[in-house]
N, C-alpha and C positions, 0 to 999 in steps of 0.2 A: 840055868845060867849062873856063872860065877858072880858073886857079890863083891869082888875086889875091884880096885880101880883098873879101868881098861885104858891102856895107853895105845895110841895109834902110832905105830912106828913108821918113820919116813923110810921110803924104799929107794926112789930114784926120781929123776925129772926128765922130761922130754919136751921137744919143741915141735909143734905142728900148727900150720896156718898162723904163724906169728903169735901163738898162745903157748906159753910155757907153764907146765903143771908140775907140782910136786905131789906124789901119791902117798896116801895114808890108808893102810888096810885095816878095816875094823875087825877082821877075823870073826865075822858074824854073818853066816851064810843064809841068804833068803832068796826066794822067788815069789811071784804073785804077791808082791809086797806093796807097801806104801812107805815112803820116807819123807819126813817133814822137818825143815829147819825153822825153829820158832823159839823165841825167848819166853819160856814158861815161868821162870823164876824172877823176872823183872829186874835183872841185874845188868842189862845193857849188852848182852852177847847172845848168840844163837845156840840153842840147845838142839838136840836131835831126838825125834820120835820115829821109831821104825817098827813095822809089824808085817808078817807074812808067814810063809811056811818053809820048812826044810824037811824034805821027805813028805810025810803025812802029818807032821807035827806043827802046830802053831808056835811061832817064836816071835817075841816082841820085847822091846826094851825102850827105856827112856834114858838118854845120856845127857847129863848136865855138863855144860861147858865151864870148866874152871881154868881160865887162862890158856886155852888151847888143848888142855887135857880133858878128855870126856870120861865121866864117871857114871856108872849105872846108878840110877836114882832110887830104885827099889820099889816103886809102885806100878811096875809094868803089868802086873796082873789086872789092873783096872781097865786099861785100854787094850782090848784083845779082839781085833777085827777078824783075824783068821785068813782064810783063803780069799784071794782077790780083795785085799784090804783097801779101805778108803778112810782117810783121816783128815778132818778139816778143823780149823781153829777159829774161835770167835768168843765174844763176851756175851754169852746167852743170859746171864743173870745180872748184867750191868754193874758189877762190882769193881771193874777196872782191870781184871786179869783175864787171861785167855783160857777158855774152856775148850774141850774137845768133843766133837761128835764123830763116831766111828761106826763102821759096819763092814761086813764081809760075808761071804757065802759060808756060813757056819751052821751046823745042826743045833747048836746050843744058843740060848739067849745071851751067853757071854760074848758072842761075836758081834754084838751091836749095842749101842747105847750112847749116853752122854755122860762125860766125866767132868766134874766141876773142880776147878783149880782153887786152892786156898791162898794163892798169891806167891807161894814159895816153890811151885812146881809139884806139889803133892796133890794127887787127884783122888776124888771119891766118886763112886757111881751115883748118878742121879736116878730118880724114879720116873723121869720123863719118858714118854713113849717114843719108840723109833720104828714101830710096825714090825712086820715079819722079816723073813730072811732077805736082807737088803744088800745091794751092791754099791750104791752111790748115795752120798749124803752131803749136806753143807748148810751153812748159815747165810742169811741175807735178810734185809728188810724188804719183803716182797710187796707190801701194800703201802709203803711210804707213810707210816704212822710213827716212825722213829723207834719202834720196838723191833728187836732182832727176832726173826722167825727162823725156822729150819725146814729142810725137806729130807725125804728118804724115798728111794725108789728101789724095788727089788725085782724078783723073778715071778712072772706069771700074773694071772688075774687076782690071786690072793694077796699080792704085794705090789699093787699099782702105785704110781707116783702119788705121794702124799705131802701136802703143805701143812705145817703146824704153825698157825698164826698166834703170836703172843698177844695176850690181853693186858690191860693196864694193871691188873692185880697179880701179874706174873704167871697166870695159868695159860694154857694153850688150847686153841680150837683146831680140830683136825678137819682137813678139807681135801677130798679126792676128786672134786668135780672136774678139774681141768684135764684129768687123765682117765675119765670114765670110759670103759670099753677097751682100753689098751691091754695088750698082753705081751709085754716086753721081757726079753731074757738077756741077762748080762749087760744091763744098761750102764752107760757112762754119761754123767751129766757135768757140763761146765756152765758157769754163770758169766754173763756179759750184758752190757747195755748195747744190744746189737744195732739198734736204729737211732741211738742218741736221743731218745725221747725222755730220759730221766727216770726210767723204770728198769729194774733188773730182769733180763730175759734169761731163758734157758736154751742150751743146745744139748740134744740127746742123740746118742748113737747106741744101737742095740740090735738084737735079733727080734723081729716082729713075728711072734708065733701065730698071730691071726692070719697074716698074709703069707707066712712061710717065706719071708724074705728079710734081707738086711734092712736096717732102718737108720736114717740120719735126718734130723729135722730141727729147725729153729722154732721155739715156742715163745711168742711175744707176750709181754705182760701188759694188761690194760691199766695198770696203776693201782689196782685193788687186789693184786695177787691172783688174778684169773688169767690163765694161759691159753693161747690159741695157736695151734700148729700153723706155721706160715709156709705157703707154697714157695719152693725154691727149685725151679725146673733144672737148673744147671748143677745141682748138688748131687754127687755120687752117693749111693747108699753103702755105708761101711759099718758092719757090725763087729762086735767083739774087739773094740779098739778104744780110741780116745780122741779128744780134741783140745787144742791149745789156741789161745787168742793173743794177738799183738798187732799193732798198727805198723805194717811193713813200709807202706809208701808215705806215711806221715800226713794222711788226708783227714785225720780225726775220727775215722771209723775203724773198728777192730776187725782185722783179717783173721781167717781161720786156717789152721793147720790140722788136717783130719787124717787119721790113720785107722786101720782095721782090716779085717778079713773080708774077702769076697770080691768076685768079679761081676757084680751086678751092673745093670744099665749098660750092657755092651762092653764093659771094661774087660780087656783080655787077660790081665794079670790080677791076682789077688794080693800081690806083694807091693803095695803102693802107699806112700804118704803123699797127700795132695794138698797144695796151698791155694786157698781161694782169696781173692780180693773182695772185700766188702765195699761195694760201690753204692753208698748211700742207702743200705738196706737190701741190696741184691748181691748175691754171691756169684762170682765169676772165676773159673779155674785159671790160675796163672802159672803154676809150676808143679811139676810132678817129680817125686823122688822115688823112682821105681826100683824094684829089686830088693826092697826092704819090707819086712813084715813084723809087726809088733808081737803077734801071737799071745796077746794078753789084754784083758780089760784095763783101760786107763792110761797110765802115766809114763809112757816111754819116750816122750819127746818134749822139748822146750824151745821157745823162741826168746832169746836174749841177745844183748850186744856183747859178744865174747871178746872182741878186740877193741872195744871202747872207741869206735869210729863213728858212732851215731846212727847205725842201722842195725836191724835185727838179723842175727845169724840163727841157724837152726842146728840143734843136736838131736839126733834120733838114735834109737837102739832097735835091734830086731834081727830076724833071720835074713841072711842074704842068700838067695838062690844061686847067684853066680859064684860066690865064694864058698858055698856049701858049709857055712858056719854062721854063728852069731857075729854081729858087727856093731860097733859104736862109731857113728859117722858125724862129722862136723861139716856143715854147709855154710860157707862164708858168703855173705851178701856182697855182691860187687856192683849192683845197680838196683836200689830199692824201687825206683820208678817203674822198672820193667820186671821186677821180681826175679832177678837173675842171681844165681848162686853157683859157687865153685865147690866141688866136692873134695873133702879130705878125710881119709880114714885115720882115726886114732889108732896107731899101730897096735896090732894084736899081740905083739911081743912085749909091749910096754903098757898096755891098756886093755881092760877086759871088753871083749865083745859079748853082749848079753841079749837075750830075749826074755819074754815073760818078766819084764823089767819094770822098774820104777826109777825115775830120776828127779832130782831137785836141784835148782840153781839158786845160790845165795852167796853173799859176801860173808863167809864164815869168820874171817879174821879181821874184818873192818879195815881193809887196806885199799878199798876203791876198785877191786877187781872181782869179777864174778867167779865163784867156785862151783864145783860139781859134786853132787852126792849121787851114788848109783847102787842099785841092787839088781839081781836078776840071775837067770839061768845061763851058765857059760857053756854047757854042753860037754865039758871035759874033753875039748878038742885037743888033738895031739900038738897042734900048732900053738896052743896057748902055753904060757909059762906055768910052772908047776903049781903055784899057789892058787891059780884060778881053776879049781876043779869043781865043777858043777855049779854051785851057788856062791854068789859073792855079795859083799856089802862093803863099801868103802867111800872115801871122799878124796877129792883132788883139789889142792890149793893152787890157784893160778899165780904163777910167779913172773908173768910178763911185766914189762916196764911201763906200759901205758896205763894210766890211772884215770878212772872215772871221777867226775866231780858232781856235786849235788846241784839240783835246780835252785833257782831263786825262790823266794817266798811269793805267793800270790798277792795281788794288790787290790785296793778299793773294795774291801769286803763290805757288804751291805745286806740287810734283811728287811723284809716287809711282812707285816702281819695284817691279814685281811679276814673278815668274817662275813658269813652269809647264813643267817639263821643260827643254827646250833653248830655250824661247821667253822673251824678255825684253820687257816692255811698260813704257814710261814714259808716264804720264798727267800732262799739264800742265793746270793750272787757274788762273784769275785772276778778280778781281772786275771788274765793268763800269766803264768810264770814263764821263765826262759831257762834254757839249759845249754851248756857249752857243747854237749854231744847229741842229745836227743832233740829232734825237731819239735817245735813248739806245739803243733797240733797233736803230736804223738804222746805228749805228757798226759798222765792220768792224775786224779786228785783224790785226796784222802781227807775226809771231814771228821772233826771231833765235835761232839755235842753232849753236854753234861747238864743235868738239872742240879744246880748248886743248892737248891732248897732241900733236896733229899739225898744228894751225893750219887745218884744213879746216872750211869752212862747210857745214853740212847744210841749214839754212834761212837763206839770205841774206835779210835783211829789205828789201834794196834801199832802204835809208834810212841816214842817218847816226846811229850809236848813241851818240856821245859828243861832248863839246866844246860850243862855243857854238851850233852848228847841230844839236844833238841832236834827232832826230826828222824832220829835213828829208828829204822823199821824193826819191829818185832816179828814180822813175817816177810816172806819173799813173794809178793804178789802185787797186782794192780791196786790202785786206790779204790776205796769203797764206793765212790760215785763215778768211777771210770773217767772218761774224758770230759764230763760235763763241767761247766762253770756256772751252772744254775741248778738248784736242787729244791724240791718242794717236799714239805712234811705236813701232814694233816693231823689236826686234833691232838697236839701235845697236851699232856696234863698241865694243870695250873702250876706255876712255879717260876723261878728265875733261872735262866739258862746262860751258859757260856758256850761259844762256838768259835772254831778256827779251822783253817784249811792249810794243807801242805801239798806240794807238787811231788809226783813220783816219776822217775825217769825210766828208760828202757831196761835198766838193770835193777829196777825196784829200789833204787836209792831214794830216800826221802829228803826233801829240802827242809829248811827251817820253817816252822809254822808261822803263819801270819799273825799279826796282832789280834789278841782275843777280843771278841765282841760279846755284848750281853743284851738280853731282852727279857721281858716278863710276859707270861701268859696269865691273865686274870681269871678266865673261865674257858671252858671247852665243852664240846659235845661230840657226838658220834656221827660218822658218815652214814648216810642212809642211801646206798647206791641203788640205781634203777635195776630191778630184777628183769631177767629175760632179755637183756640188751648187751651186745658187745660192740666195741669200737675198734676198727683196724685201719691201717693205712698202708698203701703200697704204690710206688711210683708217684703219680700225681692225683690220687683218688682216695678220699675218705669214705669208708663204708661203715654205716651204722646198721647192724643186723638186729631186727626185732623179731624175737621168737614168740611174741604174744600178739594179740589183736588189739592192744591198747594204743591209743593215740600218744605219739611222742612229740615233744617240742625240742628241736635240735637247733642250737645256735653255735656258730663258729666265730671265734675271735682271733685277732692277731695278738702278738705279745705286748702291743701297746694298749690293748683293751678295746680296740675298735671292732664292732661286729661286722663280719664279712658276709655271712649268710645266715638266714633263718628259715627253717622248713618245719611244717607240721604234717605228720604222716603216721598212719597205722601200719605201714609196710616198711620193708628195708629201704634205706636211704643211701644213695651214692652221690658224692659231691666232688666234682673236679675242680682243683685249684692249682695255682702255680707252686713251684717248690718253695718250701719255707717251713716255719714252725708255727703251729696253731693250737688253740685251746678249743676243744669240742665239749659243749655242755648239753647233756640230754636230761630233760625233765619229764616225769610221768607222775602226775598227782603231787604227793608230798615227797617223792623220791627224786634224787638228782645225782647225776654222775658227771664229773668234770675230768677230762683226760687230755694230756698234751700229746700231740702227734707231730711227726716229722715227715714231710713229703720231699 
């Protein structure tokens, strides 16, 4: 790749579905790629990381945004995912800048790893493990201890899903127990708090080589980073695709847009994107966008508010059987309550139709309008204009006149520190923000937590927390605690902490951070969870599964601290309760597990 400045030349503009775009061609052709908009040099604007293949060759680049001109950064050899690339950003070392975890289906170790950022956008390869040939990866605090963990999942029994839990000394403990016995191929993983219980869950779509069938499943988190596959009888199995989350109907629960290959479960066509409503933790199919097929693992669709009218629209890419070519489609939401959409094709004479694609949505030029980045295979269709020959990569600036505005700051921030023996729990709460476009329940929240005694970030907000650009997002994604306005962190190390929260709207615009709060932890200990026990909840039933023969003491509390139920048993326990939020405490000898559940 040339090391000279890469100028994106403006080509033309078009109008479709009340959205006007100006196109910029990156002249950097890719398919089976991933493209990410992220501020890696901490200067307040979004840079671009992209990696994939052209022909049989891996091609990747880091473009630094210099006032709208993107310049190759020069350390692209560090982030080299390869085929079916996956790139995620997060502050794994707590130093305040965004690092990268990446992987792809590569025969070499170069195709996977963690790259540490020096704060200026220069990356160096970490020695941290990412396991074997992996397809999907990411960062999150899976066990609510304030330390950022990561996951990687690959192909086959040799590369099963793995969680790497961060320890207080910066080392990591490898855990594959949640995915023991799985044999998944070309898995795609998305993270979401599916049931609003305050713990980060997983959604996985793949090919299940054990059952010789496509695979789609929600894996719920028990709060300690132990995942259990959740039965979802209405969910279609879709392998070789991806998943996107957004709150379409504004009820406070994240809804699912699923795509992939396969006519499983009686579905007649394999070329389908399907939208599911999340009804309090149960998925219900609400809209089908048939005749389109992603034909690639991962990233070919997005849910964002394209026209800034307060509801989530859908853009998808893929092969159209009816059109006999690749297509890029915009589905404008006309009634979020009924999940009703109107279809618009982004004209193939002015906009690339792609499959084997990756797209990103972000406000690249900070004008309050969401923009589009796109890569993929164009098919060299005769109907496409000349420059779109086979693989493309470019971005499209939204020139519509309707501008998004940022949410208000959350109010009434409060924290409570409680101790039980060696365990320390900090509970954070705040009042809901408001937004002129996004419904209040559809807002997500982004928490910042820093140990000022050591300078280490525990929850890096991936946003600017002060100054004139207070609240500006460094990434284009939901807040790190999703729609929760209550968050729990166990056993923070001793020290003085600062924390604050911002609201994130449907276009990932961040509002101003609330007033910073401080607290001090004087001593801490380690959680000693109950072994052989898992806690789950569905509809109006709490299930405590006991895989041992030991006697358990189970207590259920409401959020006010009042005990609702107490049971002693050496068997599995089922408890029927009214809808609500509860704390379930399970004690066995000196071991204790406390988990929040939502019914």
